[in-house]
C-alpha positions as CSV (number, residue, x, y, z in Angstrom):
1,M,-45.4,-14.5,26.3
2,P,-43.5,-16.5,29.0
3,I,-39.7,-16.3,28.8
4,R,-37.8,-19.5,28.1
5,K,-34.6,-18.5,30.0
6,A,-34.3,-18.4,33.8
7,L,-34.4,-15.0,35.6
8,L,-33.4,-15.0,39.2
9,C,-34.0,-11.8,41.1
10,T,-32.4,-11.0,44.4
11,L,-34.8,-9.6,47.1
12,G,-33.7,-7.0,49.6
13,P,-34.7,-3.7,51.1
14,S,-35.9,-2.3,47.8
15,S,-38.1,-5.3,46.9
16,L,-39.3,-7.2,50.0
17,D,-42.6,-5.3,50.0
18,P,-45.3,-7.7,49.0
19,R,-46.5,-5.3,46.2
20,V,-43.1,-5.3,44.6
21,I,-42.8,-9.1,44.9
22,R,-46.2,-9.5,43.2
23,A,-45.1,-7.0,40.5
24,L,-41.9,-8.9,39.9
25,T,-44.0,-12.1,39.7
26,D,-46.1,-10.5,37.0
27,V,-43.0,-9.6,35.0
28,G,-42.1,-13.2,34.8
29,V,-39.3,-13.8,37.4
30,T,-38.6,-17.5,37.7
31,S,-36.9,-17.5,41.1
32,F,-36.5,-15.2,44.0
33,R,-33.0,-15.3,45.6
34,I,-32.2,-14.7,49.3
35,N,-28.6,-13.7,49.7
36,M,-27.4,-14.9,53.1
37,S,-24.2,-12.8,52.8
38,H,-26.5,-9.8,53.4
39,T,-29.3,-11.3,55.4
40,P,-29.2,-11.6,59.2
41,L,-30.1,-15.1,60.3
42,S,-32.7,-13.7,62.7
43,D,-34.6,-12.2,59.7
44,L,-34.5,-15.3,57.4
45,E,-37.7,-17.1,58.4
46,G,-39.8,-13.9,58.4
47,I,-38.5,-13.1,54.9
48,I,-39.3,-16.6,53.7
49,R,-42.9,-16.3,55.0
50,R,-43.3,-12.9,53.5
51,I,-42.2,-14.1,50.0
52,Q,-44.3,-17.3,50.2
53,H,-47.4,-15.3,51.2
54,A,-47.0,-12.9,48.3
55,T,-46.1,-15.4,45.5
56,E,-45.8,-19.0,44.3
57,V,-42.6,-18.3,42.5
58,P,-39.8,-20.6,44.0
59,I,-37.3,-19.2,46.5
60,C,-33.5,-19.8,46.1
61,L,-31.4,-19.7,49.2
62,D,-27.9,-18.5,48.4
63,T,-25.4,-19.6,51.1
64,E,-22.8,-17.3,52.6
65,G,-20.1,-19.8,51.9
66,P,-16.3,-19.6,52.7
67,Q,-15.9,-15.9,52.2
68,I,-14.1,-13.3,54.4
69,R,-15.8,-10.0,55.0
70,T,-15.2,-6.9,57.1
71,G,-17.4,-6.6,60.2
72,R,-19.0,-3.4,61.6
73,V,-16.8,-0.3,61.4
74,R,-17.2,3.3,62.4
75,A,-18.5,5.7,59.8
76,A,-15.8,7.0,57.4
77,T,-13.1,4.6,58.6
78,V,-10.0,5.5,56.5
79,V,-6.6,3.7,56.6
80,T,-3.6,5.5,55.2
81,A,-0.7,3.9,53.3
82,G,2.2,2.9,55.6
83,A,0.1,2.7,58.7
84,R,-0.2,-0.4,60.9
85,V,-3.6,-2.0,61.5
86,R,-4.7,-5.0,63.5
87,L,-7.0,-7.6,62.0
88,V,-9.2,-9.0,64.7
89,P,-12.1,-11.4,64.9
90,D,-15.6,-10.0,64.8
91,P,-17.7,-8.6,66.7
92,I,-15.9,-5.4,67.7
93,V,-16.7,-2.1,66.0
94,G,-13.7,-1.4,63.7
95,S,-11.6,1.7,63.4
96,A,-8.4,2.7,61.5
97,A,-6.4,0.9,64.2
98,A,-8.3,-2.4,64.3
99,L,-10.5,-4.0,61.6
100,P,-12.8,-6.9,62.4
101,L,-13.0,-9.8,59.9
102,S,-15.4,-12.7,59.7
103,P,-15.4,-15.7,60.0
104,P,-13.3,-15.4,63.2
105,D,-11.0,-18.3,62.4
106,A,-10.1,-16.8,59.0
107,I,-7.4,-14.5,60.4
108,A,-5.5,-17.3,62.1
109,R,-5.3,-19.0,58.6
110,L,-3.5,-16.0,57.0
111,A,0.2,-16.4,56.3
112,P,2.8,-13.7,57.0
113,G,3.5,-11.8,53.8
114,A,0.0,-12.4,52.5
115,R,-1.7,-9.6,50.6
116,V,-5.2,-8.8,51.8
117,S,-7.5,-7.0,49.4
118,I,-10.6,-5.2,50.7
119,D,-13.6,-4.3,48.5
120,F,-11.9,-5.1,45.1
121,D,-8.6,-3.5,45.9
122,S,-10.0,-0.3,47.4
123,V,-7.7,-1.1,50.3
124,V,-4.7,-3.5,50.2
125,L,-2.8,-4.7,53.3
126,R,0.3,-6.8,53.8
127,V,0.2,-9.3,56.7
128,D,3.3,-8.9,58.9
129,R,2.6,-11.4,61.6
130,V,-0.2,-13.6,63.0
131,H,-0.6,-14.4,66.7
132,D,-3.4,-15.7,69.0
133,G,-6.1,-15.5,66.2
134,A,-5.3,-11.8,65.3
135,A,-2.8,-10.3,62.8
136,V,-0.8,-7.1,62.4
137,A,-0.7,-5.7,58.9
138,T,0.8,-2.8,57.0
139,V,-1.4,-0.7,54.7
140,V,-0.1,-0.9,51.2
141,T,-2.9,1.0,49.5
142,G,-4.9,3.3,51.7
143,G,-8.6,4.1,51.4
144,E,-12.0,3.9,53.1
145,V,-13.2,0.6,54.7
146,G,-16.9,-0.1,54.9
147,P,-18.9,-2.8,56.7
148,R,-19.5,-6.2,55.2
149,K,-17.1,-5.6,52.3
150,A,-15.6,-8.6,50.5
151,V,-12.0,-9.5,51.5
152,T,-9.6,-11.6,49.4
153,A,-6.3,-12.9,50.6
154,F,-3.3,-14.0,48.4
155,P,-2.5,-16.8,49.0
156,S,-6.1,-17.8,49.9
157,P,-6.6,-19.5,53.2
158,S,-8.5,-22.8,53.3
159,L,-11.9,-22.3,54.8
160,P,-14.9,-24.7,55.3
161,A,-17.5,-24.8,52.5
162,F,-20.3,-23.8,54.9
163,S,-20.3,-21.3,57.8
164,E,-22.2,-22.0,61.0
165,K,-24.7,-19.4,59.8
166,D,-25.2,-21.5,56.6
167,F,-26.0,-24.6,58.5
168,L,-28.7,-22.9,60.5
169,A,-30.1,-21.1,57.4
170,I,-30.3,-24.3,55.4
171,R,-32.1,-26.0,58.2
172,A,-34.6,-23.2,58.3
173,A,-35.0,-23.3,54.5
174,V,-35.7,-27.0,54.5
175,A,-38.3,-26.6,57.2
176,H,-40.1,-24.1,55.0
177,E,-39.9,-26.4,52.0
178,I,-37.4,-24.3,50.0
179,G,-36.3,-26.4,47.0
180,Q,-33.6,-24.3,45.3
181,Y,-30.1,-23.6,46.7
182,A,-27.1,-21.6,45.3
183,L,-23.8,-22.9,46.7
184,S,-21.4,-19.9,47.1
185,F,-17.7,-20.4,46.3
186,C,-18.2,-24.0,45.2
187,E,-14.8,-25.5,44.6
188,T,-15.3,-29.2,44.8
189,P,-18.0,-31.8,44.1
190,A,-17.7,-32.8,47.8
191,S,-19.4,-29.5,48.9
192,V,-22.2,-30.1,46.4
193,N,-22.7,-33.6,47.9
194,Q,-22.6,-32.2,51.4
195,L,-25.4,-29.7,50.6
196,R,-27.4,-32.5,48.8
197,A,-27.3,-34.5,52.0
198,M,-28.8,-31.6,53.9
199,V,-31.5,-30.5,51.5
200,G,-32.6,-33.8,49.9
201,P,-32.3,-35.4,46.4
202,R,-35.3,-33.5,45.0
203,S,-33.8,-30.0,45.6
204,T,-32.1,-28.0,42.9
205,I,-28.4,-27.1,43.6
206,M,-26.8,-24.3,41.6
207,A,-23.0,-24.3,42.1
208,K,-21.6,-20.8,42.0
209,I,-18.3,-20.6,40.2
210,E,-16.5,-17.6,41.7
211,S,-12.9,-18.7,42.4
212,R,-9.9,-20.1,40.4
213,K,-10.3,-23.5,42.0
214,G,-14.0,-23.6,41.1
215,V,-13.2,-22.9,37.5
216,R,-10.6,-25.6,37.4
217,N,-12.9,-28.1,38.9
218,L,-15.9,-27.2,36.8
219,G,-16.1,-30.6,35.0
220,K,-16.2,-32.5,38.3
221,I,-18.7,-30.0,39.9
222,A,-21.0,-30.3,36.9
223,Q,-21.3,-34.1,37.4
224,C,-23.2,-33.6,40.7
225,A,-24.7,-30.1,40.6
226,D,-28.0,-29.2,38.7
227,A,-26.7,-25.9,37.3
228,V,-23.8,-23.5,37.7
229,I,-23.8,-19.7,38.2
230,I,-20.9,-17.6,37.0
231,D,-20.5,-14.8,39.6
232,R,-18.4,-12.4,37.7
233,G,-17.9,-10.1,40.6
234,D,-16.3,-12.5,43.1
235,L,-14.5,-14.2,40.3
236,S,-12.8,-10.9,39.5
237,R,-11.4,-10.8,43.0
238,E,-9.1,-13.7,42.0
239,V,-8.8,-13.2,38.2
240,R,-7.6,-10.2,36.3
241,I,-10.7,-8.1,35.4
242,E,-9.6,-7.9,31.7
243,A,-9.7,-11.7,31.5
244,I,-13.3,-12.0,32.9
245,P,-15.1,-11.6,29.6
246,L,-13.2,-14.4,27.9
247,L,-13.3,-16.5,31.0
248,Q,-17.1,-16.1,31.1
249,K,-17.3,-17.3,27.5
250,A,-15.1,-20.3,28.2
251,I,-17.1,-21.4,31.2
252,V,-20.4,-21.0,29.3
253,R,-19.0,-23.0,26.4
254,K,-17.8,-25.7,28.7
255,A,-21.1,-25.9,30.6
256,N,-23.0,-26.1,27.4
257,A,-20.7,-29.0,26.3
258,L,-21.2,-30.7,29.6
259,G,-25.0,-30.3,29.3
260,I,-25.5,-28.4,32.5
261,P,-27.5,-25.1,32.7
262,V,-25.3,-22.1,33.2
263,Y,-26.4,-18.7,34.6
264,V,-24.5,-15.4,34.7
265,A,-24.6,-12.9,37.6
266,T,-23.2,-9.6,38.7
267,N,-23.4,-6.1,37.2
268,L,-25.8,-7.0,34.4
269,L,-27.7,-3.7,34.7
270,E,-25.7,-2.0,37.5
271,S,-26.6,1.5,36.4
272,M,-30.2,0.7,37.1
273,V,-29.5,0.7,40.8
274,T,-29.8,4.5,40.5
275,R,-31.2,5.1,36.9
276,R,-34.4,4.1,35.3
277,T,-32.7,2.9,32.1
278,P,-29.5,0.9,31.5
279,T,-26.5,1.9,29.5
280,R,-26.0,0.7,26.0
281,A,-22.9,-1.2,27.1
282,E,-25.0,-3.1,29.7
283,V,-27.7,-4.0,27.1
284,N,-24.9,-5.2,24.8
285,D,-23.4,-7.2,27.6
286,V,-26.6,-9.0,28.5
287,M,-27.4,-9.8,24.9
288,N,-23.9,-11.1,24.2
289,T,-24.1,-13.2,27.3
290,L,-27.3,-14.8,25.9
291,L,-25.7,-15.2,22.5
292,D,-22.7,-17.0,24.2
293,G,-25.2,-19.7,25.4
294,A,-26.2,-18.6,28.9
295,D,-29.4,-20.4,30.1
296,G,-30.3,-17.7,32.6
297,L,-29.5,-14.4,34.3
298,V,-29.3,-13.2,37.9
299,L,-30.1,-9.7,39.1
300,A,-28.5,-8.8,42.4
301,A,-28.1,-5.1,43.5
302,E,-30.5,-4.0,40.7
303,T,-33.5,-5.6,42.5
304,A,-32.2,-5.9,46.0
305,V,-31.2,-2.4,46.8
306,G,-31.8,-0.5,43.6
307,K,-34.4,2.3,43.1
308,Y,-36.1,0.5,40.1
309,P,-36.3,-3.2,40.8
310,V,-39.4,-3.8,38.7
311,E,-38.1,-1.8,35.8
312,A,-34.7,-3.7,35.9
313,A,-36.6,-7.0,35.7
314,K,-38.8,-5.7,32.9
315,M,-35.7,-4.7,31.0
316,V,-34.1,-8.1,31.3
317,V,-37.4,-9.7,30.2
318,A,-37.5,-7.4,27.2
319,L,-34.0,-8.4,26.2
320,L,-34.9,-12.1,26.7
321,H,-37.9,-11.7,24.3
322,E,-35.7,-9.8,21.8
323,F,-33.1,-12.6,22.0
324,E,-35.6,-15.4,21.7
325,G,-37.2,-13.6,18.7
326,S,-33.8,-13.3,17.1
327,V,-33.2,-17.0,17.2
328,E,-36.1,-17.3,14.8
329,G,-34.5,-14.6,12.6
330,Y,-35.3,-10.9,12.7
331,R,-35.2,-8.8,9.5
332,I,-33.4,-5.5,9.8
333,E,-36.7,-3.7,9.2
334,D,-38.1,-5.5,12.3
335,L,-35.2,-4.3,14.4
336,L,-35.6,-0.7,13.1
337,G,-39.3,-0.6,14.2
338,D,-40.8,2.3,16.0
339,H,-39.3,3.7,19.2
340,P,-41.7,3.5,22.1
341,L,-41.9,7.3,22.3
342,S,-42.7,7.5,18.6
343,R,-45.6,5.1,19.1
344,A,-46.8,7.2,22.1
345,S,-46.7,10.4,20.1
346,R,-49.1,8.9,17.7
347,G,-51.6,7.9,20.4
348,R,-50.7,4.3,20.6
349,G,-50.4,4.2,24.4
350,P,-47.7,5.0,26.8
351,P,-44.1,3.8,26.2
352,S,-43.3,0.5,27.9
353,L,-40.0,-1.1,28.9
């Protein structure tokens, strides 16, 4: 039975094989997401062609957006508390003495005294001074720095809504007739309108709400976007993690009231990156997200780099069916029906997700 909610699955190294794409199509995925934050521009057109050759399911291009990330670094780069480190524009190979950040102009926009968090506070720096597009910082919290890790600065520097890479990626997507776009770090209706002018009025634009400013401007954004996506991961870079569950509920409730579809992303079935089954807490999280009023779900690492991309999608679909059945009213006896292994032991076929 087809699912009524949207299920977006991110494609990556674990799932770009045509056989996996076709298997995900059979599961019932409604859109395949290409994440430009982790996709080289040189690979984009080949990836689009591969997906379109394997399936008729629509593709969603997710822009890189105004985000700061670390560049390439040497293996096991560790910075220690109290040490000084230079923040420099890409594309050097970083070390404990100098860390590259992108986009290049982001560093010049940092203010002295700003706190810089790398990879969700794994490393914290304090900016001492900024000069000639580079900065000198003191390590407040030491730790390991990896490549392409998310960086958050407090106060946050003002960056353009689209990177140069985004403009080229959008142009390529339009040429290949891509009709869905996720706008990363959407903070104003102006950025939605700017994207609309590039992709045309018939395209679907999903505004990703992943910053404090985006949350505050949700009402205005909803007036010109076709849907919103709550990215819980990036939102937790700017908001206390213990506030995220209630903030998610508030955003879903407001989106429902505004009449705009709302999807939820990040860490839905994170354990399935390495395990064949989810945790009970993850199952509860997904079901409660649906009960809150979410119109769709987005799998990221689970299907992009996880060991079990198809199983993760099957699990979400199973939860969606369970939810949709519950709307019509399940009796307790229905919910206490046979466990899949119990059915298998009686010769009713193999257990299924």
